[in-house]
Backbone bond lengths (Angstrom), bond angles and torsions (degrees), N, CA, C in turn:
res aa  C-N    CA-C-N  psi(-1)  N-CA   C-N-CA  omega(-1)  CA-C   N-CA-C  phi
1 M - - - 1.537 - - 1.494 109.89 -
2 A 1.411 114.75 135.31 1.434 118.47 -177.84 1.519 107.41 -72.39
3 T 1.314 116.13 140.39 1.484 125.79 173.45 1.469 110.03 -126.32
4 K 1.442 113.58 168.39 1.375 123.00 -171.60 1.523 108.76 -156.73
5 Q 1.323 115.10 134.63 1.539 117.92 -175.88 1.594 105.93 -87.33
6 C 1.213 119.36 140.22 1.540 124.69 174.98 1.445 102.79 -91.98
7 T 1.363 110.32 134.24 1.374 117.81 -173.34 1.511 114.02 -87.45
8 R 1.490 118.95 1.20 1.405 122.98 177.75 1.585 105.64 -103.00
9 C 1.264 119.22 -50.81 1.537 116.06 -175.85 1.606 106.98 -96.12
10 G 1.405 120.01 -12.94 1.472 118.03 174.15 1.511 114.12 78.25
11 V 1.422 116.77 13.42 1.462 116.54 -173.06 1.588 102.76 -103.59
12 E 1.333 108.21 140.89 1.522 115.63 177.83 1.572 106.22 -82.54
13 K 1.309 112.35 115.49 1.472 119.56 -174.72 1.519 110.28 -121.07
14 D 1.395 117.38 165.07 1.371 128.63 175.01 1.499 110.43 -58.46
15 I 1.353 121.93 144.99 1.422 121.47 177.92 1.476 118.83 -62.03
16 G 1.379 113.84 -19.30 1.517 126.39 175.24 1.595 109.59 -65.88
17 C 1.329 113.96 -21.72 1.495 113.13 -175.35 1.496 112.91 -86.54
18 F 1.272 112.19 4.95 1.605 116.86 176.45 1.526 111.10 -106.95
19 L 1.231 120.02 162.39 1.444 125.95 -179.01 1.639 104.59 -79.41
20 Y 1.288 116.93 146.82 1.459 128.09 178.14 1.487 112.17 -112.08
21 A 1.322 109.27 141.61 1.544 114.56 174.97 1.591 108.29 -140.93
22 S 1.254 123.81 113.66 1.464 127.53 178.31 1.491 106.28 75.15
23 G 1.336 125.70 26.53 1.475 128.88 -177.01 1.461 114.92 80.74
24 K 1.397 120.44 12.44 1.378 119.90 -178.46 1.567 106.27 -127.29
25 P 1.288 120.77 144.63 1.512 121.94 172.73 1.467 107.05 -67.46
26 T 1.401 108.56 137.81 1.458 122.70 -173.98 1.587 110.33 -125.05
27 G 1.167 121.82 147.24 1.517 120.89 176.18 1.483 109.85 85.99
28 S 1.282 117.63 153.09 1.438 129.54 -178.86 1.551 110.96 -96.47
29 R 1.313 118.32 -12.89 1.445 124.09 -178.93 1.433 115.87 -106.06
30 C 1.292 123.06 144.10 1.458 119.08 -178.80 1.535 111.22 -83.51
31 K 1.307 117.10 176.87 1.438 119.81 -171.18 1.542 107.05 -66.44
32 A 1.305 117.31 -43.55 1.591 120.61 -175.41 1.545 103.94 -59.62
33 C 1.293 122.84 -41.26 1.475 122.41 -174.66 1.513 105.80 -69.70
34 I 1.269 117.76 -40.13 1.470 119.41 -174.41 1.496 107.50 -67.73
35 L 1.358 121.28 -44.52 1.470 119.34 177.92 1.452 110.55 -60.66
36 D 1.453 116.97 -40.93 1.449 114.24 -176.90 1.538 108.81 -66.42
37 C 1.289 118.91 -36.91 1.521 115.27 175.57 1.440 115.70 -60.06
38 Q 1.261 114.44 -41.38 1.533 120.82 178.20 1.681 107.81 -61.02
39 R 1.348 115.39 -50.83 1.417 108.02 179.33 1.510 115.39 -67.20
40 L 1.344 117.15 -27.16 1.451 115.86 170.81 1.565 121.28 -64.51
41 R 1.307 111.74 -34.47 1.469 126.50 177.29 1.638 100.99 -64.12
42 R 1.254 113.35 -62.65 1.469 126.03 179.50 1.480 108.47 -41.49
43 G 1.332 121.09 -57.74 1.416 125.66 179.41 1.461 114.56 -59.61
44 N 1.301 120.14 -45.26 1.456 127.89 173.24 1.505 113.39 -51.00
45 A 1.350 116.46 -46.18 1.302 120.91 -179.74 1.520 118.56 -66.26
46 V 1.403 106.85 -37.41 1.556 111.91 180.00 1.535 107.69 -71.18
47 R 1.382 117.92 -41.37 1.425 121.18 175.31 1.388 115.52 -55.27
48 A 1.394 116.21 -46.48 1.596 125.54 178.12 1.455 103.54 -58.69
49 K 1.262 127.45 -53.20 1.415 129.06 -178.92 1.513 111.81 -52.79
50 A 1.333 113.77 -47.74 1.515 116.62 -179.54 1.452 110.97 -65.98
51 D 1.382 117.53 -39.36 1.484 119.26 177.05 1.574 111.40 -60.80
52 I 1.346 113.47 -32.23 1.493 112.46 -172.90 1.614 108.58 -78.47
53 N 1.390 111.84 -40.37 1.528 114.92 172.75 1.469 111.74 -58.51
54 A 1.313 120.80 -43.23 1.405 120.38 -172.14 1.443 117.06 -79.64
55 S 1.365 113.01 -14.82 1.531 119.56 178.43 1.472 110.09 -90.54
56 N 1.423 117.03 -171.99 1.336 122.24 -176.42 1.568 116.69 -91.21
57 Y 1.461 106.93 46.11 1.485 114.58 -177.87 1.479 106.36 -116.91
58 K 1.333 116.70 165.36 1.430 132.15 -179.60 1.361 117.83 -146.39
59 R 1.300 121.80 142.39 1.525 117.55 -179.36 1.456 109.35 -99.21
60 C 1.338 116.99 128.94 1.471 128.57 177.74 1.465 109.07 -72.11
61 T 1.328 113.46 128.86 1.557 115.54 -178.49 1.387 108.11 -82.48
62 K 1.411 128.48 -9.20 1.427 125.09 177.14 1.567 112.18 -90.18
63 C 1.390 117.43 -50.86 1.505 118.09 179.37 1.423 108.61 -97.79
64 G 1.366 128.99 -11.78 1.365 127.22 176.47 1.504 113.74 76.60
65 E 1.216 120.89 9.27 1.551 126.32 176.39 1.478 111.12 -89.47
66 H 1.378 111.73 149.92 1.502 115.11 178.44 1.519 107.24 -96.74
67 K 1.345 118.94 120.15 1.341 125.55 -170.32 1.482 110.24 -127.08
68 P 1.402 119.46 156.71 1.453 115.47 173.68 1.526 122.05 -59.79
69 K 1.253 117.80 145.78 1.537 121.53 -177.66 1.542 109.56 -56.65
70 S 1.252 118.17 -21.14 1.448 115.60 -177.24 1.471 105.24 -76.11
71 R 1.341 126.30 -11.02 1.407 125.62 173.96 1.522 118.26 -86.87
72 F 1.278 115.44 8.67 1.436 127.27 178.76 1.568 115.26 -114.54
73 T 1.306 119.57 133.25 1.501 113.38 172.06 1.460 119.40 -82.49
74 A 1.284 121.88 164.48 1.357 129.66 -175.53 1.468 111.45 -70.97
75 D 1.386 119.31 141.56 1.475 125.74 176.11 1.473 105.48 -149.96
76 R 1.355 118.85 107.93 1.451 119.35 -179.23 1.539 113.14 -67.70
77 Q 1.305 117.87 -18.40 1.457 118.68 -171.93 1.509 113.44 -81.93
78 K 1.518 108.26 -11.82 1.543 109.05 179.33 1.516 110.62 -94.26
79 K 1.263 119.47 164.35 1.436 127.43 -172.34 1.524 111.69 -69.82
80 D 1.367 115.17 -33.37 1.475 116.46 172.25 1.503 119.19 -95.28
81 G 1.314 110.38 4.13 1.533 117.03 -173.87 1.396 118.95 72.97
82 L 1.357 118.89 14.91 1.435 120.49 -175.95 1.603 113.97 -132.33
83 R 1.315 120.65 144.83 1.459 116.83 176.07 1.456 116.44 -61.95
84 P 1.269 121.94 154.50 1.433 122.75 -176.98 1.621 114.70 -75.52
85 D 1.325 113.50 -23.27 1.462 118.28 177.40 1.480 110.64 -104.33
86 C 1.399 114.16 148.61 1.551 115.91 -171.44 1.583 103.92 -88.28
87 L 1.283 110.81 175.38 1.453 118.74 177.12 1.539 120.35 -54.55
88 D 1.332 111.82 -30.26 1.469 118.81 176.29 1.475 115.36 -68.37
89 C 1.309 115.18 -40.95 1.515 123.73 -175.21 1.557 113.70 -87.27
90 A 1.366 113.18 -30.89 1.556 116.53 -172.94 1.497 112.83 -60.96
91 P 1.368 116.66 -40.68 1.527 116.00 178.05 1.412 114.39 -62.40
92 R 1.415 117.08 -39.80 1.401 119.29 -176.30 1.610 111.53 -74.22
93 Y 1.406 112.29 -36.44 1.503 110.35 171.30 1.497 118.40 -68.88
94 G 1.389 110.23 -31.85 1.562 112.15 175.27 1.450 115.56 -65.27
95 E 1.438 115.46 -39.18 1.373 118.26 -175.01 1.696 105.99 -76.32
96 S 1.257 120.50 -34.59 1.470 117.45 174.50 1.463 113.81 -67.62
97 Q 1.484 121.57 -27.87 1.365 124.30 174.15 1.649 109.55 -73.79
98 Y 1.206 114.86 -38.83 1.571 121.17 174.39 1.473 107.28 -59.39
99 L 1.333 122.98 -54.29 1.335 125.15 -179.37 1.510 115.73 -54.60
100 A 1.307 113.12 -47.84 1.468 116.08 178.18 1.455 115.56 -67.56
101 S 1.346 119.20 -33.52 1.368 122.39 175.08 1.501 110.91 -67.15
102 R 1.281 116.27 -38.47 1.604 124.52 -173.01 1.591 103.52 -70.44
103 K 1.429 119.47 -36.99 1.402 121.89 -179.07 1.574 106.49 -66.10
104 W 1.270 114.24 -43.48 1.534 120.02 -170.62 1.520 104.72 -66.62
105 Q 1.365 120.17 -44.05 1.518 124.84 175.26 1.444 110.45 -60.85
106 L 1.283 126.25 -34.61 1.451 122.76 -177.96 1.533 109.39 -75.12
107 R 1.394 114.01 -35.13 1.436 113.79 -177.53 1.550 108.89 -81.96
108 N 1.302 121.45 -16.56 1.476 118.52 -177.99 1.569 106.99 -127.82
109 R 1.304 118.55 70.82 1.405 120.88 -173.56 1.632 109.59 -74.47
110 D 1.366 114.75 -35.91 1.435 110.71 178.75 1.511 115.39 -71.98
111 A 1.368 117.60 -30.48 1.395 117.40 176.75 1.528 107.80 -68.21
112 V 1.275 122.91 -38.05 1.425 123.56 177.91 1.570 113.85 -62.05
113 R 1.328 113.90 -44.91 1.481 118.55 168.72 1.542 115.20 -52.52
114 A 1.398 113.27 -49.62 1.387 115.63 176.34 1.563 118.13 -56.17
115 L 1.306 111.67 -45.73 1.494 117.40 173.05 1.481 115.67 -57.80
116 K 1.281 114.86 -44.95 1.468 116.25 178.71 1.482 117.25 -65.06
117 R 1.410 113.35 -36.23 1.488 120.44 176.00 1.513 111.70 -67.33
118 R 1.359 114.29 -39.64 1.482 115.79 -178.07 1.498 108.72 -71.33
119 A 1.354 122.25 -33.63 1.420 122.90 177.20 1.504 111.12 -69.49
120 Y 1.350 117.07 -38.54 1.438 120.12 178.85 1.541 111.77 -62.73
121 Y 1.273 119.13 -46.89 1.433 125.50 -177.68 1.536 111.90 -68.11
122 R 1.341 116.26 -33.87 1.360 122.63 174.87 1.546 118.65 -66.10
123 Q 1.385 108.44 -32.56 1.363 116.96 178.82 1.572 115.93 -81.66
124 H 1.304 117.87 -30.29 1.447 129.59 -167.63 1.627 111.67 -99.99
125 T 1.413 111.63 -21.05 1.431 116.77 -175.74 1.531 112.40 -104.32
126 K 1.267 118.07 -44.79 1.468 122.41 -175.08 1.491 114.17 -77.90
127 R 1.385 114.97 -40.79 1.502 117.04 -177.46 1.454 109.37 -79.35
128 R 1.270 122.41 -31.29 1.443 125.57 -170.39 1.523 104.60 -123.13
129 P 1.393 112.13 122.32 1.519 113.88 176.20 1.424 107.14 -70.64
130 P 1.354 114.68 156.46 1.453 122.58 175.73 1.611 114.20 -57.48
131 K 1.205 121.39 132.17 1.486 127.56 -175.93 1.620 101.58 -72.90
132 D 1.345 114.54 139.68 1.418 122.77 172.90 1.489 106.46 -106.36
133 P 1.284 118.55 116.56 1.469 122.37 -176.03 1.556 111.10 -65.19
134 T 1.339 116.85 -25.80 1.466 120.56 -175.86 1.556 108.95 -94.49
135 A 1.264 124.44 -0.56 1.388 118.56 177.45 1.482 120.94 -67.98
136 P 1.393 118.67 -41.19 1.530 115.67 167.61 1.553 118.89 -53.76
137 G 1.346 113.46 -37.39 1.538 117.23 -175.70 1.481 105.48 -75.50
138 R 1.453 121.33 -33.95 1.420 119.36 178.68 1.637 112.35 -67.08
139 A 1.230 114.18 -43.23 1.540 123.05 178.32 1.546 106.50 -59.03
140 K 1.400 118.19 -46.84 1.491 115.30 -178.38 1.455 114.45 -58.23
141 K 1.519 106.49 -51.40 1.525 111.89 174.04 1.380 121.42 -53.88
142 A 1.257 121.36 -37.71 1.466 129.14 171.05 1.476 112.15 -57.99
143 W 1.358 115.53 -47.61 1.423 123.30 -179.86 1.549 109.00 -59.37
144 K 1.297 121.69 -43.44 1.354 132.81 -179.60 1.502 111.59 -56.09
145 Q 1.371 105.24 -50.89 1.565 116.32 177.48 1.517 115.22 -57.65
146 R 1.306 114.68 -37.69 1.390 120.30 179.23 1.505 117.51 -79.18
147 N 1.190 114.10 -24.54 1.552 125.32 -175.62 1.482 112.66 -126.04
148 P 1.443 119.13 59.51 1.375 118.31 -177.83 1.658 115.25 -65.24
149 E 1.299 111.67 -36.27 1.531 115.60 177.38 1.533 111.67 -60.57
150 R 1.392 113.40 -43.05 1.525 118.79 179.11 1.567 109.46 -60.73
151 V 1.267 113.06 -41.39 1.585 113.32 -177.20 1.544 110.25 -65.32
152 I 1.484 115.35 -42.82 1.376 110.09 -175.41 1.532 109.96 -76.60
153 D 1.303 121.15 -25.09 1.420 121.51 175.32 1.525 112.05 -67.26
154 D 1.332 116.37 -47.07 1.338 120.91 178.43 1.617 107.82 -58.96
155 H 1.265 118.59 -47.03 1.460 119.60 -179.46 1.537 111.90 -56.35
156 N 1.391 116.58 -46.93 1.379 120.56 176.90 1.508 117.17 -64.41
157 R 1.332 113.14 -37.17 1.467 116.99 174.54 1.545 114.06 -64.26
158 R 1.359 112.59 -35.80 1.572 113.57 176.75 1.511 109.58 -72.89
159 R 1.387 119.77 -35.04 1.512 120.97 174.21 1.574 110.82 -63.35
160 A 1.335 114.41 -36.67 1.501 114.54 -173.33 1.583 102.99 -119.75
161 R 1.352 114.91 53.43 1.552 113.22 -176.24 1.524 107.63 -73.54
162 E 1.330 124.84 -35.62 1.338 121.40 175.69 1.516 118.36 -70.54
163 A 1.397 116.69 -13.64 1.393 120.40 -173.57 1.557 113.44 -108.65
164 V 1.278 112.41 15.01 1.580 121.81 178.02 1.502 107.90 -102.38
165 P 1.362 121.01 109.84 1.421 118.30 178.94 1.584 107.91 -86.77
166 A 1.362 112.37 173.74 1.396 117.05 -175.37 1.509 110.69 -73.38
167 W 1.262 120.76 -21.05 1.476 122.61 -172.15 1.620 110.31 -96.38
168 A 1.320 116.05 4.47 1.477 118.21 176.02 1.458 109.00 -66.71
169 N 1.439 111.14 143.31 1.567 120.39 179.62 1.509 107.32 -88.95
170 R 1.163 115.92 102.22 1.459 119.23 176.30 1.424 118.72 -58.80
171 F 1.436 116.28 -39.43 1.411 125.89 175.75 1.509 113.92 -52.65
172 L 1.358 116.61 -49.70 1.400 125.79 179.99 1.537 112.80 -65.55
173 I 1.326 113.39 -35.05 1.504 116.98 -179.85 1.526 108.24 -70.56
174 Q 1.322 112.93 -42.03 1.597 112.84 173.50 1.452 113.19 -57.11
175 E 1.350 115.55 -43.76 1.489 118.81 179.95 1.412 111.13 -56.51
176 I 1.334 121.69 -44.67 1.434 121.35 -178.58 1.493 114.26 -62.72
177 Y 1.484 117.49 -39.84 1.386 116.28 178.01 1.523 112.37 -75.12
178 A 1.406 117.57 -20.44 1.364 121.03 171.47 1.563 114.44 -66.67
179 L 1.335 114.46 -35.20 1.534 125.89 179.14 1.501 105.78 -69.24
180 C 1.329 119.90 -45.61 1.335 123.48 175.97 1.587 117.58 -57.16
181 K 1.358 112.93 -41.72 1.453 115.92 168.14 1.415 121.14 -65.06
182 L 1.316 115.27 -31.86 1.479 121.29 175.90 1.397 109.61 -70.05
183 R 1.255 121.55 -42.02 1.516 121.69 178.45 1.473 110.45 -65.19
184 N 1.277 121.16 -34.25 1.398 121.83 179.92 1.524 108.38 -64.46
185 R 1.324 117.98 -43.64 1.406 121.63 -174.72 1.469 114.83 -76.92
186 T 1.337 121.86 -26.82 1.427 122.38 179.46 1.541 119.07 -96.63
187 T 1.364 114.27 -31.38 1.458 115.67 -177.81 1.463 114.11 -92.35
188 G 1.312 124.99 -18.22 1.356 123.90 178.06 1.416 118.95 90.84
189 I 1.363 113.53 -6.59 1.477 115.72 179.33 1.542 105.66 -122.82
190 R 1.265 116.28 159.26 1.487 126.22 -175.64 1.484 112.44 -76.03
191 W 1.318 119.53 130.00 1.455 130.68 173.52 1.559 115.39 -112.99
192 H 1.305 116.72 147.96 1.428 116.74 174.85 1.499 108.87 -128.81
193 V 1.393 111.57 155.60 1.453 116.54 170.80 1.603 104.67 -93.05
194 D 1.394 115.20 124.49 1.431 118.74 -172.36 1.514 105.27 -119.51
195 H 1.419 112.30 144.65 1.405 122.70 175.66 1.568 103.68 -83.17
196 V 1.289 122.47 123.81 1.434 127.07 172.23 1.436 109.04 -53.26
197 I 1.249 115.42 -59.22 1.538 122.07 177.04 1.522 104.66 -102.89
198 P 1.360 110.98 120.18 1.568 116.13 -173.12 1.563 109.38 -57.54
199 L 1.303 115.19 152.33 1.454 119.92 177.34 1.467 110.79 -72.70
200 R 1.450 116.00 -37.12 1.429 117.22 -176.30 1.602 104.81 -126.86
201 S 1.282 116.16 112.61 1.599 118.72 177.12 1.475 107.40 -151.27
202 P 1.304 110.54 147.26 1.459 111.55 172.96 1.400 124.37 -66.76
203 V 1.368 112.29 -16.25 1.521 119.40 173.65 1.591 111.41 -87.17
204 V 1.326 115.54 -60.39 1.403 119.45 -175.02 1.488 111.67 -143.82
205 C 1.307 123.91 152.25 1.449 126.37 173.55 1.522 110.52 -120.40
206 G 1.351 106.28 136.00 1.596 110.99 -179.47 1.403 110.36 -102.63
207 L 1.422 116.82 -168.27 1.500 119.38 -173.27 1.527 104.01 -127.22
208 H 1.269 111.50 157.67 1.509 120.60 -177.86 1.438 110.18 -94.78
209 V 1.412 106.55 80.45 1.504 117.70 -175.00 1.594 107.64 -132.63
210 E 1.315 115.43 164.33 1.495 118.68 -175.14 1.562 109.24 -62.60
211 N 1.464 120.27 -27.21 1.396 114.94 -176.29 1.484 114.38 -83.58
212 N 1.380 115.65 -6.89 1.444 118.81 -177.26 1.626 107.00 -108.89
213 L 1.329 121.01 15.79 1.399 122.02 178.34 1.517 114.11 -118.30
214 R 1.279 116.06 149.17 1.470 120.15 177.47 1.485 110.67 -156.06
215 V 1.242 118.25 154.77 1.488 124.66 -177.91 1.487 108.63 -99.80
216 I 1.226 120.68 117.13 1.577 131.37 -179.99 1.416 113.98 -130.89
217 P 1.264 118.08 154.44 1.589 115.90 173.98 1.410 115.96 -62.54
218 A 1.439 118.81 149.31 1.300 122.05 -168.16 1.553 111.27 -63.63
219 V 1.374 116.92 -31.01 1.433 119.85 -179.42 1.463 111.28 -62.09
220 E 1.270 117.00 -39.95 1.502 124.72 179.82 1.558 106.30 -64.40
221 N 1.294 117.92 -48.52 1.460 123.20 -179.68 1.533 112.71 -56.45
222 Y 1.424 110.51 -43.16 1.592 114.94 175.09 1.480 112.20 -65.06
223 R 1.314 116.61 -37.90 1.489 121.53 -175.65 1.662 104.93 -74.06
224 K 1.184 123.90 -37.76 1.457 126.89 179.33 1.498 112.96 -67.04
225 G 1.405 115.05 -43.78 1.422 116.16 -179.17 1.446 118.86 66.60
226 N 1.376 120.87 -140.72 1.322 124.48 177.68 1.515 110.84 -104.93
227 R 1.350 111.81 50.32 1.528 120.82 175.73 1.441 113.72 -130.32
228 M 1.282 110.50 157.41 1.534 122.70 -177.53 1.447 111.46 -97.92
229 E 1.225 118.93 122.66 1.457 120.11 -172.86 1.592 104.41 -78.20
230 M 1.284 115.28 131.55 1.502 127.97 -179.08 1.546 108.22 -99.69
231 H 1.303 114.35 108.18 1.500 116.90 177.91 1.506 108.05 -92.47
232 A 1.328 114.38 140.15 1.432 118.26 177.84 1.474 112.09 -77.65
């Protein structure tokens, strides 16, 4: 019986233990050694893949190479927190995407304008209500109607700005103007708040304080004018 020695295990074996090609034994290794080598290679590949997955390496989806994770940029939307393409492929892919987008924009100028116009109106009309130019005026007018005494007092304080000392009682001053308004509404004749000592006079100048204010008929105030009444 014909025999042949395996070059791997060194055992003299029957010729049937070797592979045949065209009716003749081929190869220097027996079938058992060939299967053992195949199992060894398959196991090495599985272990190498497990080592790559467990280590700080990642496979790039563009070039297909396993590279260190430091060669990938961060991306919070991904499961592993990294972009799928490496730093070598990302610029080329971004440039190609930009060129393709630019070509599309040049071919579809009208569509680009329509998209920009739609985005502009969506941003400035839905999120922000249209401004009413009369709104500040209406709010100011409503405040004046709710606070007539404050309006009169502010007007007189501006008119007598230099004559209002720090110790003036603003509450009593507002009460005097409120009394004048009440008399105008109930008596049917006009009343004025008069400064007993005028604020501006060539003789003497008074202060805008509660002790220098009084409510008198408008006729008497017109007659008095900018003079101080001298009582005997």
